[in-house]
PDB file of N, CA, C and O in Angstrom, chain B, residues numbered from 101:
ATOM      1  N   MET B 101     -12.300   1.402   3.938  1.00  0.00           N
ATOM      2  CA  MET B 101     -10.878   1.401   3.761  1.00  0.00           C
ATOM      3  C   MET B 101     -10.294   2.781   3.647  1.00  0.00           C
ATOM      4  O   MET B 101      -9.276   3.086   4.268  1.00  0.00           O
ATOM      5  N   VAL B 102     -10.930   3.619   2.860  1.00  0.00           N
ATOM      6  CA  VAL B 102     -10.447   4.961   2.671  1.00  0.00           C
ATOM      7  C   VAL B 102     -10.419   5.733   3.977  1.00  0.00           C
ATOM      8  O   VAL B 102      -9.465   6.452   4.275  1.00  0.00           O
ATOM      9  N   GLU B 103     -11.486   5.570   4.749  1.00  0.00           N
ATOM     10  CA  GLU B 103     -11.554   6.245   6.120  1.00  0.00           C
ATOM     11  C   GLU B 103     -10.405   5.775   7.007  1.00  0.00           C
ATOM     12  O   GLU B 103      -9.796   6.571   7.722  1.00  0.00           O
ATOM     13  N   ASN B 104     -10.104   4.438   6.953  1.00  0.00           N
ATOM     14  CA  ASN B 104      -8.981   3.901   7.737  1.00  0.00           C
ATOM     15  C   ASN B 104      -7.657   4.610   7.368  1.00  0.00           C
ATOM     16  O   ASN B 104      -6.874   4.983   8.242  1.00  0.00           O
ATOM     17  N   THR B 105      -7.440   4.776   6.109  1.00  0.00           N
ATOM     18  CA  THR B 105      -6.172   5.411   5.672  1.00  0.00           C
ATOM     19  C   THR B 105      -6.202   6.849   6.068  1.00  0.00           C
ATOM     20  O   THR B 105      -5.177   7.369   6.509  1.00  0.00           O
ATOM     21  N   ALA B 106      -7.323   7.534   5.940  1.00  0.00           N
ATOM     22  CA  ALA B 106      -7.391   8.921   6.342  1.00  0.00           C
ATOM     23  C   ALA B 106      -7.128   9.051   7.836  1.00  0.00           C
ATOM     24  O   ALA B 106      -6.440   9.973   8.273  1.00  0.00           O
ATOM     25  N   THR B 107      -7.670   8.140   8.607  1.00  0.00           N
ATOM     26  CA  THR B 107      -7.462   8.143  10.039  1.00  0.00           C
ATOM     27  C   THR B 107      -5.968   7.803  10.377  1.00  0.00           C
ATOM     28  O   THR B 107      -5.403   8.384  11.303  1.00  0.00           O
ATOM     29  N   SER B 108      -5.354   6.883   9.636  1.00  0.00           N
ATOM     30  CA  SER B 108      -4.040   6.397   9.995  1.00  0.00           C
ATOM     31  C   SER B 108      -3.025   7.500   9.862  1.00  0.00           C
ATOM     32  O   SER B 108      -2.157   7.609  10.728  1.00  0.00           O
ATOM     33  N   TRP B 109      -3.072   8.330   8.832  1.00  0.00           N
ATOM     34  CA  TRP B 109      -2.036   9.381   8.697  1.00  0.00           C
ATOM     35  C   TRP B 109      -2.210  10.406   9.822  1.00  0.00           C
ATOM     36  O   TRP B 109      -1.222  10.932  10.334  1.00  0.00           O
ATOM     37  N   LYS B 110      -3.445  10.691  10.207  1.00  0.00           N
ATOM     38  CA  LYS B 110      -3.697  11.622  11.340  1.00  0.00           C
ATOM     39  C   LYS B 110      -3.207  11.075  12.634  1.00  0.00           C
ATOM     40  O   LYS B 110      -2.672  11.815  13.460  1.00  0.00           O
ATOM     41  N   GLU B 111      -3.380   9.760  12.841  1.00  0.00           N
ATOM     42  CA  GLU B 111      -2.955   9.168  14.113  1.00  0.00           C
ATOM     43  C   GLU B 111      -1.427   9.186  14.220  1.00  0.00           C
ATOM     44  O   GLU B 111      -0.887   9.516  15.276  1.00  0.00           O
ATOM     45  N   VAL B 112      -0.725   8.835  13.134  1.00  0.00           N
ATOM     46  CA  VAL B 112       0.718   8.859  13.163  1.00  0.00           C
ATOM     47  C   VAL B 112       1.218  10.298  13.351  1.00  0.00           C
ATOM     48  O   VAL B 112       2.124  10.547  14.147  1.00  0.00           O
ATOM     49  N   TYR B 113       0.634  11.217  12.631  1.00  0.00           N
ATOM     50  CA  TYR B 113       0.979  12.672  12.778  1.00  0.00           C
ATOM     51  C   TYR B 113       0.781  13.150  14.211  1.00  0.00           C
ATOM     52  O   TYR B 113       1.639  13.853  14.744  1.00  0.00           O
ATOM     53  N   GLU B 114      -0.325  12.788  14.842  1.00  0.00           N
ATOM     54  CA  GLU B 114      -0.577  13.196  16.207  1.00  0.00           C
ATOM     55  C   GLU B 114       0.432  12.665  17.176  1.00  0.00           C
ATOM     56  O   GLU B 114       0.792  13.334  18.144  1.00  0.00           O
ATOM     57  N   LYS B 115       0.893  11.466  16.923  1.00  0.00           N
ATOM     58  CA  LYS B 115       1.956  10.866  17.740  1.00  0.00           C
ATOM     59  C   LYS B 115       3.226  11.708  17.712  1.00  0.00           C
ATOM     60  O   LYS B 115       3.904  11.855  18.729  1.00  0.00           O
ATOM     61  N   THR B 116       3.547  12.262  16.537  1.00  0.00           N
ATOM     62  CA  THR B 116       4.797  13.087  16.411  1.00  0.00           C
ATOM     63  C   THR B 116       4.685  14.302  17.261  1.00  0.00           C
ATOM     64  O   THR B 116       5.697  14.764  17.788  1.00  0.00           O
ATOM     65  N   ARG B 117       3.519  14.848  17.427  1.00  0.00           N
ATOM     66  CA  ARG B 117       3.314  16.049  18.225  1.00  0.00           C
ATOM     67  C   ARG B 117       3.557  15.912  19.694  1.00  0.00           C
ATOM     68  O   ARG B 117       3.765  16.900  20.399  1.00  0.00           O
ATOM     69  N   HIS B 118       3.531  14.664  20.168  1.00  0.00           N
ATOM     70  CA  HIS B 118       3.664  14.354  21.566  1.00  0.00           C
ATOM     71  C   HIS B 118       4.930  13.600  21.950  1.00  0.00           C
ATOM     72  O   HIS B 118       5.132  13.258  23.115  1.00  0.00           O
ATOM     73  N   GLU B 119       5.785  13.345  20.953  1.00  0.00           N
ATOM     74  CA  GLU B 119       6.985  12.543  21.209  1.00  0.00           C
ATOM     75  C   GLU B 119       8.186  13.453  21.587  1.00  0.00           C
ATOM     76  O   GLU B 119       8.482  14.447  20.923  1.00  0.00           O
ATOM     77  N   SER B 120       8.836  13.065  22.660  1.00  0.00           N
ATOM     78  CA  SER B 120      10.000  13.851  23.082  1.00  0.00           C
ATOM     79  C   SER B 120      11.318  13.159  22.784  1.00  0.00           C
ATOM     80  O   SER B 120      12.355  13.813  22.677  1.00  0.00           O
ATOM     81  N   ASP B 121      11.283  11.845  22.651  1.00  0.00           N
ATOM     82  CA  ASP B 121      12.505  11.092  22.330  1.00  0.00           C
ATOM     83  C   ASP B 121      12.890  11.371  20.878  1.00  0.00           C
ATOM     84  O   ASP B 121      12.098  11.130  19.968  1.00  0.00           O
ATOM     85  N   GLN B 122      14.121  11.883  20.658  1.00  0.00           N
ATOM     86  CA  GLN B 122      14.566  12.303  19.347  1.00  0.00           C
ATOM     87  C   GLN B 122      14.534  11.127  18.305  1.00  0.00           C
ATOM     88  O   GLN B 122      14.076  11.309  17.177  1.00  0.00           O
ATOM     89  N   GLN B 123      15.011   9.971  18.697  1.00  0.00           N
ATOM     90  CA  GLN B 123      15.065   8.852  17.770  1.00  0.00           C
ATOM     91  C   GLN B 123      13.636   8.440  17.348  1.00  0.00           C
ATOM     92  O   GLN B 123      13.353   8.254  16.164  1.00  0.00           O
ATOM     93  N   LYS B 124      12.737   8.302  18.365  1.00  0.00           N
ATOM     94  CA  LYS B 124      11.343   7.930  18.094  1.00  0.00           C
ATOM     95  C   LYS B 124      10.685   9.056  17.234  1.00  0.00           C
ATOM     96  O   LYS B 124       9.908   8.764  16.324  1.00  0.00           O
ATOM     97  N   LEU B 125      10.990  10.273  17.518  1.00  0.00           N
ATOM     98  CA  LEU B 125      10.372  11.367  16.762  1.00  0.00           C
ATOM     99  C   LEU B 125      10.805  11.275  15.304  1.00  0.00           C
ATOM    100  O   LEU B 125       9.988  11.463  14.402  1.00  0.00           O
ATOM    101  N   GLY B 126      12.060  10.993  15.068  1.00  0.00           N
ATOM    102  CA  GLY B 126      12.571  10.885  13.697  1.00  0.00           C
ATOM    103  C   GLY B 126      11.840   9.743  12.927  1.00  0.00           C
ATOM    104  O   GLY B 126      11.465   9.884  11.763  1.00  0.00           O
ATOM    105  N   GLU B 127      11.667   8.637  13.630  1.00  0.00           N
ATOM    106  CA  GLU B 127      10.972   7.512  13.036  1.00  0.00           C
ATOM    107  C   GLU B 127       9.493   7.844  12.744  1.00  0.00           C
ATOM    108  O   GLU B 127       8.964   7.483  11.693  1.00  0.00           O
ATOM    109  N   LEU B 128       8.848   8.527  13.678  1.00  0.00           N
ATOM    110  CA  LEU B 128       7.460   8.885  13.530  1.00  0.00           C
ATOM    111  C   LEU B 128       7.256   9.919  12.451  1.00  0.00           C
ATOM    112  O   LEU B 128       6.266   9.862  11.723  1.00  0.00           O
ATOM    113  N   VAL B 129       8.183  10.878  12.329  1.00  0.00           N
ATOM    114  CA  VAL B 129       8.103  11.872  11.281  1.00  0.00           C
ATOM    115  C   VAL B 129       8.135  11.225   9.849  1.00  0.00           C
ATOM    116  O   VAL B 129       7.360  11.562   8.954  1.00  0.00           O
ATOM    117  N   LEU B 130       9.093  10.276   9.721  1.00  0.00           N
ATOM    118  CA  LEU B 130       9.196   9.562   8.402  1.00  0.00           C
ATOM    119  C   LEU B 130       7.906   8.755   8.184  1.00  0.00           C
ATOM    120  O   LEU B 130       7.383   8.714   7.070  1.00  0.00           O
ATOM    121  N   ALA B 131       7.398   8.119   9.237  1.00  0.00           N
ATOM    122  CA  ALA B 131       6.169   7.297   9.108  1.00  0.00           C
ATOM    123  C   ALA B 131       4.987   8.178   8.735  1.00  0.00           C
ATOM    124  O   ALA B 131       4.165   7.818   7.892  1.00  0.00           O
ATOM    125  N   ALA B 132       4.916   9.327   9.369  1.00  0.00           N
ATOM    126  CA  ALA B 132       3.789  10.233   9.085  1.00  0.00           C
ATOM    127  C   ALA B 132       3.886  10.782   7.638  1.00  0.00           C
ATOM    128  O   ALA B 132       2.870  10.889   6.952  1.00  0.00           O
ATOM    129  N   GLU B 133       5.095  11.124   7.186  1.00  0.00           N
ATOM    130  CA  GLU B 133       5.272  11.607   5.807  1.00  0.00           C
ATOM    131  C   GLU B 133       4.872  10.516   4.797  1.00  0.00           C
ATOM    132  O   GLU B 133       4.233  10.781   3.778  1.00  0.00           O
ATOM    133  N   ALA B 134       5.279   9.277   5.128  1.00  0.00           N
ATOM    134  CA  ALA B 134       4.905   8.200   4.196  1.00  0.00           C
ATOM    135  C   ALA B 134       3.412   7.943   4.150  1.00  0.00           C
ATOM    136  O   ALA B 134       2.850   7.685   3.085  1.00  0.00           O
ATOM    137  N   ALA B 135       2.751   8.016   5.348  1.00  0.00           N
ATOM    138  CA  ALA B 135       1.304   7.826   5.395  1.00  0.00           C
ATOM    139  C   ALA B 135       0.560   8.972   4.657  1.00  0.00           C
ATOM    140  O   ALA B 135      -0.451   8.752   3.989  1.00  0.00           O
ATOM    141  N   ILE B 136       1.078  10.144   4.801  1.00  0.00           N
ATOM    142  CA  ILE B 136       0.437  11.274   4.075  1.00  0.00           C
ATOM    143  C   ILE B 136       0.624  11.148   2.576  1.00  0.00           C
ATOM    144  O   ILE B 136      -0.292  11.436   1.806  1.00  0.00           O
ATOM    145  N   PHE B 137       1.812  10.718   2.157  1.00  0.00           N
ATOM    146  CA  PHE B 137       2.039  10.557   0.719  1.00  0.00           C
ATOM    147  C   PHE B 137       1.130   9.454   0.171  1.00  0.00           C
ATOM    148  O   PHE B 137       0.554   9.603  -0.907  1.00  0.00           O
ATOM    149  N   ARG B 138       1.000   8.333   0.920  1.00  0.00           N
ATOM    150  CA  ARG B 138       0.054   7.260   0.428  1.00  0.00           C
ATOM    151  C   ARG B 138      -1.373   7.785   0.314  1.00  0.00           C
ATOM    152  O   ARG B 138      -2.102   7.453  -0.620  1.00  0.00           O
ATOM    153  N   ARG B 139      -1.755   8.612   1.285  1.00  0.00           N
ATOM    154  CA  ARG B 139      -3.122   9.138   1.218  1.00  0.00           C
ATOM    155  C   ARG B 139      -3.317  10.102   0.051  1.00  0.00           C
ATOM    156  O   ARG B 139      -4.343  10.093  -0.629  1.00  0.00           O
ATOM    157  N   TYR B 140      -2.292  10.938  -0.157  1.00  0.00           N
ATOM    158  CA  TYR B 140      -2.349  11.789  -1.355  1.00  0.00           C
ATOM    159  C   TYR B 140      -2.516  10.982  -2.640  1.00  0.00           C
ATOM    160  O   TYR B 140      -3.260  11.391  -3.531  1.00  0.00           O
ATOM    161  N   GLN B 141      -1.854   9.877  -2.743  1.00  0.00           N
ATOM    162  CA  GLN B 141      -1.957   9.032  -3.903  1.00  0.00           C
ATOM    163  C   GLN B 141      -3.384   8.410  -4.017  1.00  0.00           C
ATOM    164  O   GLN B 141      -3.920   8.262  -5.115  1.00  0.00           O
ATOM    165  N   GLU B 142      -3.942   8.074  -2.917  1.00  0.00           N
ATOM    166  CA  GLU B 142      -5.296   7.480  -2.899  1.00  0.00           C
ATOM    167  C   GLU B 142      -6.351   8.512  -3.373  1.00  0.00           C
ATOM    168  O   GLU B 142      -7.278   8.168  -4.107  1.00  0.00           O
ATOM    169  N   ILE B 143      -6.192   9.773  -2.942  1.00  0.00           N
ATOM    170  CA  ILE B 143      -7.250  10.729  -3.238  1.00  0.00           C
ATOM    171  C   ILE B 143      -6.917  11.580  -4.483  1.00  0.00           C
ATOM    172  O   ILE B 143      -7.710  12.446  -4.852  1.00  0.00           O
ATOM    173  N   ALA B 144      -5.796  11.356  -5.115  1.00  0.00           N
ATOM    174  CA  ALA B 144      -5.368  12.134  -6.243  1.00  0.00           C
ATOM    175  C   ALA B 144      -6.381  12.181  -7.380  1.00  0.00           C
ATOM    176  O   ALA B 144      -6.590  13.249  -7.956  1.00  0.00           O
ATOM    177  N   PRO B 145      -7.034  11.031  -7.733  1.00  0.00           N
ATOM    178  CA  PRO B 145      -7.993  11.096  -8.825  1.00  0.00           C
ATOM    179  C   PRO B 145      -9.301  11.859  -8.534  1.00  0.00           C
ATOM    180  O   PRO B 145     -10.079  12.156  -9.441  1.00  0.00           O
ATOM    181  N   SER B 146      -9.512  12.160  -7.276  1.00  0.00           N
ATOM    182  CA  SER B 146     -10.746  12.775  -6.881  1.00  0.00           C
ATOM    183  C   SER B 146     -10.611  14.328  -6.816  1.00  0.00           C
ATOM    184  O   SER B 146      -9.549  14.861  -6.494  1.00  0.00           O
ATOM    185  N   ASP B 147     -11.675  14.993  -7.119  1.00  0.00           N
ATOM    186  CA  ASP B 147     -11.712  16.463  -6.977  1.00  0.00           C
ATOM    187  C   ASP B 147     -12.240  16.853  -5.605  1.00  0.00           C
ATOM    188  O   ASP B 147     -12.346  18.040  -5.297  1.00  0.00           O
ATOM    189  N   ASN B 148     -12.576  15.855  -4.771  1.00  0.00           N
ATOM    190  CA  ASN B 148     -13.118  16.105  -3.446  1.00  0.00           C
ATOM    191  C   ASN B 148     -11.944  16.099  -2.432  1.00  0.00           C
ATOM    192  O   ASN B 148     -10.786  16.223  -2.829  1.00  0.00           O
ATOM    193  N   HIS B 149     -12.240  15.959  -1.168  1.00  0.00           N
ATOM    194  CA  HIS B 149     -11.274  15.901  -0.130  1.00  0.00           C
ATOM    195  C   HIS B 149     -10.540  17.206   0.101  1.00  0.00           C
ATOM    196  O   HIS B 149      -9.387  17.168   0.532  1.00  0.00           O
ATOM    197  N   HIS B 150     -11.129  18.342  -0.157  1.00  0.00           N
ATOM    198  CA  HIS B 150     -10.468  19.633  -0.072  1.00  0.00           C
ATOM    199  C   HIS B 150      -9.959  19.917   1.370  1.00  0.00           C
ATOM    200  O   HIS B 150      -8.839  20.387   1.571  1.00  0.00           O
ATOM    201  N   GLU B 151     -10.815  19.617   2.346  1.00  0.00           N
ATOM    202  CA  GLU B 151     -10.424  19.882   3.751  1.00  0.00           C
ATOM    203  C   GLU B 151      -9.287  18.978   4.185  1.00  0.00           C
ATOM    204  O   GLU B 151      -8.360  19.408   4.871  1.00  0.00           O
ATOM    205  N   GLU B 152      -9.373  17.675   3.762  1.00  0.00           N
ATOM    206  CA  GLU B 152      -8.276  16.753   4.139  1.00  0.00           C
ATOM    207  C   GLU B 152      -6.975  17.156   3.435  1.00  0.00           C
ATOM    208  O   GLU B 152      -5.910  17.060   4.047  1.00  0.00           O
ATOM    209  N   ARG B 153      -7.017  17.593   2.205  1.00  0.00           N
ATOM    210  CA  ARG B 153      -5.796  18.062   1.518  1.00  0.00           C
ATOM    211  C   ARG B 153      -5.178  19.245   2.273  1.00  0.00           C
ATOM    212  O   ARG B 153      -3.962  19.303   2.460  1.00  0.00           O
ATOM    213  N   ARG B 154      -6.005  20.162   2.692  1.00  0.00           N
ATOM    214  CA  ARG B 154      -5.551  21.329   3.454  1.00  0.00           C
ATOM    215  C   ARG B 154      -4.913  20.843   4.780  1.00  0.00           C
ATOM    216  O   ARG B 154      -3.867  21.356   5.178  1.00  0.00           O
ATOM    217  N   SER B 155      -5.519  19.887   5.444  1.00  0.00           N
ATOM    218  CA  SER B 155      -4.989  19.354   6.669  1.00  0.00           C
ATOM    219  C   SER B 155      -3.648  18.615   6.490  1.00  0.00           C
ATOM    220  O   SER B 155      -2.753  18.686   7.333  1.00  0.00           O
ATOM    221  N   MET B 156      -3.556  17.916   5.373  1.00  0.00           N
ATOM    222  CA  MET B 156      -2.283  17.205   5.058  1.00  0.00           C
ATOM    223  C   MET B 156      -1.219  18.223   4.737  1.00  0.00           C
ATOM    224  O   MET B 156      -0.071  18.024   5.135  1.00  0.00           O
ATOM    225  N   LYS B 157      -1.520  19.286   4.052  1.00  0.00           N
ATOM    226  CA  LYS B 157      -0.495  20.345   3.750  1.00  0.00           C
ATOM    227  C   LYS B 157      -0.038  20.939   5.072  1.00  0.00           C
ATOM    228  O   LYS B 157       1.166  21.082   5.284  1.00  0.00           O
ATOM    229  N   GLU B 158      -0.928  21.281   5.946  1.00  0.00           N
ATOM    230  CA  GLU B 158      -0.559  21.822   7.253  1.00  0.00           C
ATOM    231  C   GLU B 158       0.326  20.834   8.031  1.00  0.00           C
ATOM    232  O   GLU B 158       1.297  21.239   8.669  1.00  0.00           O
ATOM    233  N   ALA B 159      -0.003  19.587   7.977  1.00  0.00           N
ATOM    234  CA  ALA B 159       0.765  18.552   8.674  1.00  0.00           C
ATOM    235  C   ALA B 159       2.159  18.451   8.062  1.00  0.00           C
ATOM    236  O   ALA B 159       3.132  18.363   8.811  1.00  0.00           O
ATOM    237  N   THR B 160       2.296  18.460   6.779  1.00  0.00           N
ATOM    238  CA  THR B 160       3.617  18.324   6.159  1.00  0.00           C
ATOM    239  C   THR B 160       4.476  19.555   6.464  1.00  0.00           C
ATOM    240  O   THR B 160       5.687  19.435   6.654  1.00  0.00           O
ATOM    241  N   ASP B 161       3.861  20.722   6.509  1.00  0.00           N
ATOM    242  CA  ASP B 161       4.584  21.921   6.906  1.00  0.00           C
ATOM    243  C   ASP B 161       5.112  21.793   8.351  1.00  0.00           C
ATOM    244  O   ASP B 161       6.257  22.133   8.646  1.00  0.00           O
ATOM    245  N   ASP B 162       4.209  21.276   9.260  1.00  0.00           N
ATOM    246  CA  ASP B 162       4.602  21.103  10.644  1.00  0.00           C
ATOM    247  C   ASP B 162       5.701  20.042  10.749  1.00  0.00           C
ATOM    248  O   ASP B 162       6.649  20.219  11.514  1.00  0.00           O
ATOM    249  N   LEU B 163       5.595  18.967  10.010  1.00  0.00           N
ATOM    250  CA  LEU B 163       6.609  17.907  10.053  1.00  0.00           C
ATOM    251  C   LEU B 163       7.966  18.490   9.597  1.00  0.00           C
ATOM    252  O   LEU B 163       8.989  18.174  10.204  1.00  0.00           O
ATOM    253  N   LEU B 164       7.999  19.321   8.558  1.00  0.00           N
ATOM    254  CA  LEU B 164       9.245  19.944   8.150  1.00  0.00           C
ATOM    255  C   LEU B 164       9.814  20.830   9.275  1.00  0.00           C
ATOM    256  O   LEU B 164      11.019  20.820   9.525  1.00  0.00           O
ATOM    257  N   GLU B 165       8.943  21.592   9.946  1.00  0.00           N
ATOM    258  CA  GLU B 165       9.421  22.383  11.069  1.00  0.00           C
ATOM    259  C   GLU B 165      10.030  21.506  12.161  1.00  0.00           C
ATOM    260  O   GLU B 165      11.059  21.870  12.730  1.00  0.00           O
ATOM    261  N   MET B 166       9.421  20.357  12.468  1.00  0.00           N
ATOM    262  CA  MET B 166       9.977  19.447  13.466  1.00  0.00           C
ATOM    263  C   MET B 166      11.319  18.905  13.011  1.00  0.00           C
ATOM    264  O   MET B 166      12.234  18.771  13.823  1.00  0.00           O
ATOM    265  N   LYS B 167      11.457  18.592  11.735  1.00  0.00           N
ATOM    266  CA  LYS B 167      12.699  18.033  11.285  1.00  0.00           C
ATOM    267  C   LYS B 167      13.836  19.093  11.415  1.00  0.00           C
ATOM    268  O   LYS B 167      14.964  18.754  11.771  1.00  0.00           O
ATOM    269  N   VAL B 168      13.524  20.344  11.128  1.00  0.00           N
ATOM    270  CA  VAL B 168      14.546  21.391  11.168  1.00  0.00           C
ATOM    271  C   VAL B 168      14.803  21.800  12.606  1.00  0.00           C
ATOM    272  O   VAL B 168      15.948  21.832  13.058  1.00  0.00           O
ATOM    273  N   ASN B 169      13.731  22.112  13.325  1.00  0.00           N
ATOM    274  CA  ASN B 169      13.913  22.698  14.679  1.00  0.00           C
ATOM    275  C   ASN B 169      14.155  21.699  15.787  1.00  0.00           C
ATOM    276  O   ASN B 169      14.897  21.994  16.723  1.00  0.00           O
ATOM    277  N   GLN B 170      13.547  20.517  15.711  1.00  0.00           N
ATOM    278  CA  GLN B 170      13.695  19.514  16.808  1.00  0.00           C
ATOM    279  C   GLN B 170      14.734  18.429  16.450  1.00  0.00           C
ATOM    280  O   GLN B 170      15.396  17.889  17.337  1.00  0.00           O
ATOM    281  N   LEU B 171      14.869  18.123  15.187  1.00  0.00           N
ATOM    282  CA  LEU B 171      15.778  17.051  14.847  1.00  0.00           C
ATOM    283  C   LEU B 171      17.092  17.517  14.268  1.00  0.00           C
ATOM    284  O   LEU B 171      18.009  16.728  14.043  1.00  0.00           O
ATOM    285  N   GLY B 172      17.170  18.845  14.025  1.00  0.00           N
ATOM    286  CA  GLY B 172      18.440  19.451  13.530  1.00  0.00           C
ATOM    287  C   GLY B 172      18.736  19.204  12.048  1.00  0.00           C
ATOM    288  O   GLY B 172      19.887  19.289  11.620  1.00  0.00           O
ATOM    289  N   TRP B 173      17.696  18.899  11.270  1.00  0.00           N
ATOM    290  CA  TRP B 173      17.958  18.664   9.873  1.00  0.00           C
ATOM    291  C   TRP B 173      18.296  19.992   9.205  1.00  0.00           C
ATOM    292  O   TRP B 173      17.861  21.025   9.714  1.00  0.00           O
ATOM    293  N   PRO B 174      19.010  20.035   8.149  1.00  0.00           N
ATOM    294  CA  PRO B 174      19.341  21.276   7.461  1.00  0.00           C
ATOM    295  C   PRO B 174      17.994  21.927   6.942  1.00  0.00           C
ATOM    296  O   PRO B 174      17.104  21.233   6.450  1.00  0.00           O
ATOM    297  N   PRO B 175      17.902  23.197   7.070  1.00  0.00           N
ATOM    298  CA  PRO B 175      16.698  23.883   6.565  1.00  0.00           C
ATOM    299  C   PRO B 175      16.618  23.797   5.018  1.00  0.00           C
ATOM    300  O   PRO B 175      17.634  23.693   4.329  1.00  0.00           O
ATOM    301  N   VAL B 176      15.435  23.842   4.533  1.00  0.00           N
ATOM    302  CA  VAL B 176      15.180  23.819   3.099  1.00  0.00           C
ATOM    303  C   VAL B 176      15.170  25.269   2.604  1.00  0.00           C
ATOM    304  O   VAL B 176      14.492  26.126   3.170  1.00  0.00           O
ATOM    305  N   SER B 177      15.935  25.526   1.536  1.00  0.00           N
ATOM    306  CA  SER B 177      16.021  26.893   1.030  1.00  0.00           C
ATOM    307  C   SER B 177      14.784  27.205   0.206  1.00  0.00           C
ATOM    308  O   SER B 177      14.653  28.311  -0.317  1.00  0.00           O
TER     309      SER B 177
END
């Protein structure tokens, strides 16, 4: 089950990287953020998963860039 969830956030995130339709991209970005948040909650009690945590941080940074640069959201100060 844990591996499925780990895989699912990565799959949704990868879809965002290849989507050109603005509406679909917006939906995928929100879905990826939600999947990453759920995964963070699952692994929070563990001191392991360092590589996955780093990957999730990079993905959330990239998703923020997409929201600002591709979707026109206001930048975060």
